[in-house]
C-alpha positions in Angstrom: -20.9 8.9 -280.6 -18.6 11.8 -279.8 -16.0 12.4 -282.4 -12.5 12.4 -281.4 -10.5 15.1 -280.8 -7.0 16.4 -282.1 -4.3 16.3 -279.8 -3.0 19.7 -278.7 -0.1 21.4 -280.2 3.3 19.6 -278.9 6.4 21.0 -278.2 10.0 20.4 -278.7 13.4 20.1 -277.0 16.7 20.3 -278.0 19.7 18.3 -276.8 23.1 21.0 -276.4 25.0 18.3 -275.7 27.4 19.3 -279.0 27.3 22.9 -277.8 31.2 22.7 -276.8 33.1 23.0 -272.4 32.8 27.2 -272.6 30.5 29.4 -270.7 30.4 31.7 -273.8 29.5 28.3 -276.2 27.2 27.1 -274.1 25.5 30.6 -273.5 25.4 31.3 -277.2 23.9 27.9 -278.4 21.0 28.4 -275.4 19.9 31.5 -277.1 20.2 30.6 -280.3 17.8 27.1 -279.4 15.3 30.4 -277.7 15.7 32.6 -280.5 14.8 29.8 -283.2 11.5 28.6 -281.0 12.5 25.5 -278.9 10.5 25.1 -275.8 13.1 23.0 -274.0 16.7 22.8 -273.7 18.4 19.2 -272.8 21.8 18.9 -271.0 23.7 15.2 -271.3 25.3 13.9 -268.1 28.1 11.9 -270.1 31.4 12.5 -268.1 34.1 14.3 -270.0 37.5 15.2 -268.8 37.3 19.5 -267.9 33.4 20.0 -268.6 31.0 20.6 -265.9 28.3 18.7 -265.3 24.8 18.6 -266.5 23.0 21.0 -263.4 26.2 22.8 -264.0 25.6 24.0 -267.4 22.0 24.0 -267.0 22.5 26.7 -264.2 24.7 28.5 -266.2 22.1 28.6 -269.5 19.4 30.1 -266.4 20.3 33.6 -266.1 20.6 34.3 -269.8 17.9 32.7 -271.2 13.9 34.1 -270.7 11.7 31.1 -272.4 13.3 28.2 -272.8 12.7 25.4 -270.8 16.5 24.0 -268.7 16.1 19.8 -268.5 19.8 18.2 -267.2 20.1 14.6 -266.9 21.3 13.8 -263.3 22.1 10.5 -262.7 20.2 8.7 -259.5 22.7 5.7 -258.4 26.0 7.7 -257.9 24.5 11.0 -256.7 23.2 12.0 -252.9 19.4 12.6 -253.4 19.6 15.3 -250.9 22.0 17.2 -253.1 20.3 15.9 -256.0 16.8 17.5 -254.5 18.5 20.9 -254.1 20.2 21.9 -256.6 17.6 21.3 -258.8 15.6 23.0 -256.4 18.5 25.8 -256.9 18.2 25.5 -260.9 14.3 26.3 -260.6 15.2 29.6 -258.9 17.7 30.4 -261.1 16.1 29.9 -264.5 12.9 31.6 -263.1 10.2 28.2 -263.1 11.9 26.3 -266.1 13.8 24.0 -264.8 13.2 20.0 -264.9 14.7 16.9 -264.6 15.6 13.8 -266.6 16.0 11.0 -263.7 18.9 8.5 -265.1 20.2 5.4 -264.2 23.0 3.9 -265.8 25.6 1.1 -265.7 28.6 3.0 -264.9 31.7 0.7 -263.0 34.5 4.3 -263.0 31.1 5.8 -261.3 30.9 3.4 -258.8 34.5 3.0 -258.4 34.9 7.4 -257.9 32.2 7.0 -255.1 33.3 3.2 -253.2 30.7 1.1 -254.2 29.9 -1.7 -256.2 28.5 -1.4 -259.9 25.1 -1.3 -259.6 23.2 -3.0 -263.2 20.0 -5.3 -263.7 16.9 -4.0 -262.0 18.4 -2.2 -259.2 18.8 0.7 -261.8 15.2 1.2 -261.5 14.9 0.8 -257.8 17.6 3.7 -257.5 15.9 6.3 -259.6 12.4 5.6 -258.0 14.4 5.8 -254.4 16.0 9.3 -255.3 12.8 10.6 -257.0 10.7 9.6 -254.4 13.1 11.4 -252.1 13.8 14.5 -254.0 9.7 15.5 -254.6 9.8 14.4 -250.7 12.1 17.1 -249.9 10.6 19.6 -252.1 7.4 19.5 -250.2 9.3 19.5 -247.3 9.0 23.6 -247.3 5.4 24.7 -247.5 4.9 27.7 -249.8 4.5 30.5 -247.3 7.0 28.9 -245.0 9.5 32.0 -245.5 8.3 35.0 -243.6 10.7 37.5 -243.6 9.3 38.8 -240.5 11.3 42.0 -239.4 9.5 42.8 -236.3 10.4 38.9 -234.5 13.4 38.8 -236.6 12.3 35.7 -238.2 13.0 34.5 -241.6 10.8 31.0 -241.5 7.8 30.0 -240.2 9.5 26.8 -238.6 6.2 25.3 -238.3 5.8 25.2 -241.8 9.2 22.8 -242.3 8.5 19.2 -242.3 10.7 16.1 -242.0 10.9 14.0 -245.7 11.2 10.9 -243.4 12.2 8.3 -245.9 13.5 5.1 -245.8 14.4 2.7 -248.7 12.2 -0.6 -248.9 13.2 -3.5 -246.9 13.4 -5.5 -250.1 15.6 -2.7 -251.6 18.9 -4.6 -253.2 21.2 -1.2 -253.0 22.6 -0.2 -249.6 19.8 0.9 -247.4 19.9 4.7 -246.4 17.1 7.3 -245.4 16.8 11.0 -245.1 14.9 13.2 -242.6 15.0 16.2 -244.0 13.5 18.6 -244.1 15.3 20.7 -247.3 18.4 23.4 -246.8 16.3 25.0 -249.9 12.8 27.0 -250.0 10.3 25.0 -251.6 11.0 25.5 -255.9 9.0 28.0 -257.8 6.8 25.2 -259.4 6.3 23.4 -256.4 7.6 20.2 -257.8 9.7 19.9 -260.5 8.5 18.4 -263.9 10.7 14.8 -264.0 11.5 12.8 -266.8 12.6 9.5 -266.9 13.9 6.8 -270.2 10.7 4.5 -270.6 13.4 1.7 -270.4 13.1 2.2 -266.6 9.6 2.1 -265.9 7.2 -0.2 -264.3 8.0 -4.1 -263.0 9.2 -3.0 -259.7 11.2 0.2 -261.1 9.7 3.7 -261.6 6.3 3.9 -261.1 4.2 6.3 -264.3 2.6 7.8 -261.0 5.6 9.4 -259.9 6.9 10.8 -263.0 5.7 13.7 -265.5 7.3 12.8 -268.9 8.5 9.9 -270.6 11.6 9.7 -273.1 10.5 7.0 -275.8 13.7 5.7 -278.0 13.0 3.0 -280.9 15.8 1.5 -283.4 14.2 3.0 -286.8 11.4 6.1 -287.2 9.7 4.0 -288.7 9.1 2.6 -285.1 8.9 5.5 -283.2 5.7 6.5 -283.5 4.4 2.6 -282.6 6.2 3.1 -279.5 4.9 6.5 -278.7 1.6 5.0 -278.6 2.3 1.8 -276.6 4.0 3.5 -273.7 1.1 6.3 -273.8 -1.1 3.3 -273.3 0.8 1.8 -270.0 1.0 5.5 -268.7 -2.2 7.3 -269.2 -3.2 10.6 -270.5 -1.4 12.4 -267.6 2.1 11.4 -268.2 3.8 13.2 -271.3 5.7 11.1 -273.7 8.6 12.6 -275.9 9.7 11.2 -278.7 14.0 10.6 -279.3 15.2 11.2 -282.3 19.0 11.5 -283.7 18.7 14.4 -287.0 21.2 15.2 -289.3 20.1 17.6 -291.9 21.3 18.5 -295.7 23.3 21.7 -295.2 25.8 23.7 -297.2 25.8 21.6 -300.3 26.5 18.3 -298.5 23.7 15.8 -298.1 22.9 14.5 -294.3 23.3 10.6 -295.5 27.5 12.1 -296.4 27.8 13.3 -292.6 26.8 10.9 -291.3 28.1 7.7 -292.9 31.0 5.9 -290.9 29.7 7.4 -287.5 28.2 5.2 -284.8 24.8 4.1 -283.5 23.6 6.2 -281.6 23.6 5.0 -277.8 20.3 3.3 -276.7 19.2 2.3 -280.1 17.3 6.0 -280.8 16.1 6.5 -284.4 17.8 8.5 -286.4 16.4 10.6 -289.1 18.7 11.9 -292.3 17.8 13.9 -295.1 15.9 17.3 -295.9 14.8 20.0 -293.6 11.5 19.6 -295.6 11.4 15.8 -295.3 11.8 16.1 -291.1 9.4 18.5 -291.1 6.3 16.4 -293.2 8.0 13.2 -290.2 7.8 15.7 -287.0 4.2 16.6 -288.0 3.4 13.2 -288.3 4.9 12.0 -285.1 3.5 15.0 -282.8 0.1 13.9 -284.0 1.1 10.6 -281.4 3.7 12.7 -279.0 3.1 15.3 -276.2 6.6 16.5 -278.0 10.1 15.0 -279.2 13.4 15.7 -278.0 15.8 16.4 -281.0 19.7 15.1 -280.7 21.3 17.1 -283.9 24.6 15.4 -285.2 26.0 18.9 -285.6 24.7 21.5 -283.1 26.5 23.5 -285.4 25.4 22.5 -289.0 21.9 21.2 -288.0 20.5 24.1 -285.4 20.4 26.2 -288.3 18.6 24.3 -290.6 16.3 23.9 -287.8 15.6 27.2 -286.5 15.8 29.0 -290.6 13.3 26.0 -291.8 12.1 23.2 -290.1 10.8 25.2 -286.9 8.8 28.4 -288.7 7.0 25.8 -291.3 5.7 23.3 -288.0 4.6 26.7 -286.1 2.5 27.1 -289.9 0.8 24.2 -289.9 0.1 24.8 -286.5 1.8 21.8 -285.2 4.1 23.5 -282.5 2.4 25.6 -279.7 3.1 28.9 -278.9 6.3 29.8 -276.7 5.2 31.1 -273.6 6.5 34.1 -272.0 7.2 33.8 -268.3 5.8 30.5 -268.7 6.8 27.2 -266.7 8.3 24.2 -267.4 4.9 22.2 -265.6 3.0 24.7 -268.0 4.5 23.8 -271.0 3.3 20.0 -269.8 0.3 20.8 -268.9 0.9 20.2 -265.6 -0.8 22.3 -262.4 1.3 23.3 -259.2 0.7 20.7 -256.5 0.2 21.8 -252.7 2.7 20.2 -250.6 2.1 17.0 -249.9 2.5 18.0 -245.9 0.5 21.5 -246.0 -2.2 19.6 -244.3 -0.4 17.8 -241.7 -0.9 19.4 -238.1 2.7 20.5 -237.6 2.7 19.4 -233.5 4.0 16.6 -233.6 5.6 16.0 -237.1 7.7 19.6 -237.6 11.3 20.1 -236.8 10.2 22.6 -234.7 7.6 20.5 -232.8 10.8 18.3 -231.5 12.5 21.3 -231.0 9.9 22.6 -228.3 9.5 19.3 -226.9 13.0 18.7 -226.5 13.9 19.0 -222.6 
């Protein structure tokens, strides 16, 4: 009988929603998280007057950071899939292959009104997310890796035979307005080939987002005590090839003030996230246990200004000393952090005589 093997060391992500709206504040927060040893920074896309959206903030962080993955939340219901795909591909270039995508789908009457659509609810949210993810993946593959040739002698920048149509149409039973996306993309294939796509666990299954179409799942639970069990439940559903990432709100004792006092009276987290309030030592012990079940944990600090310093000084160094956290990779990609190889374009092996834009142009009268 074989001996069970221990789970590989995990990773930590941090939500930077509290970093402020100014570019300098955001850059400082990203660099502080990177210096602390976090593997990924995420960017919430909740609308706020005067604030850049999550993708724009991640793009601002790209040039000033070197190792930390940059993973914005981007809505899949009221944003055009073609634009989402190309903007995320651009983020991958800006960050040197450290980009990812948290694909969200939430009810938002205000967002619906802004684009002249009826508000999407229920299972239709998952359908919208699944379609947007599929469109993006096809568009990322629509340029083969060697499509850009820069042939000075012939004056050709691209080999048009290595561009492909995405040819996506929403399914016949699609609940929302039907649409199609032809392609190809207007951006060369991302550095990672395919950006890692993460989704909140409520969007999985039941005719919504297939586990086969995502690389990671964000898992929440009402209390810390229930979180590890929920991680195990989701892992049983998605299998070993999909990263399972636990969500945890965090408030630490800081500057002589108890965490419980700091969070007293605050509204509970959206989505019923588990919340830890206590000492850095207590959080370290809890994360060690949680990372025995989860591939990673995303921390949501109650106060970025207070909690990031405590995490950097007391929590991450101790977790690394215990061997719970993997090293931060220099020049690594987000796919590598998740243990994923670089995939080939789905269109690379397709004969181009009848399917490429170039073929259509040559055969036109």
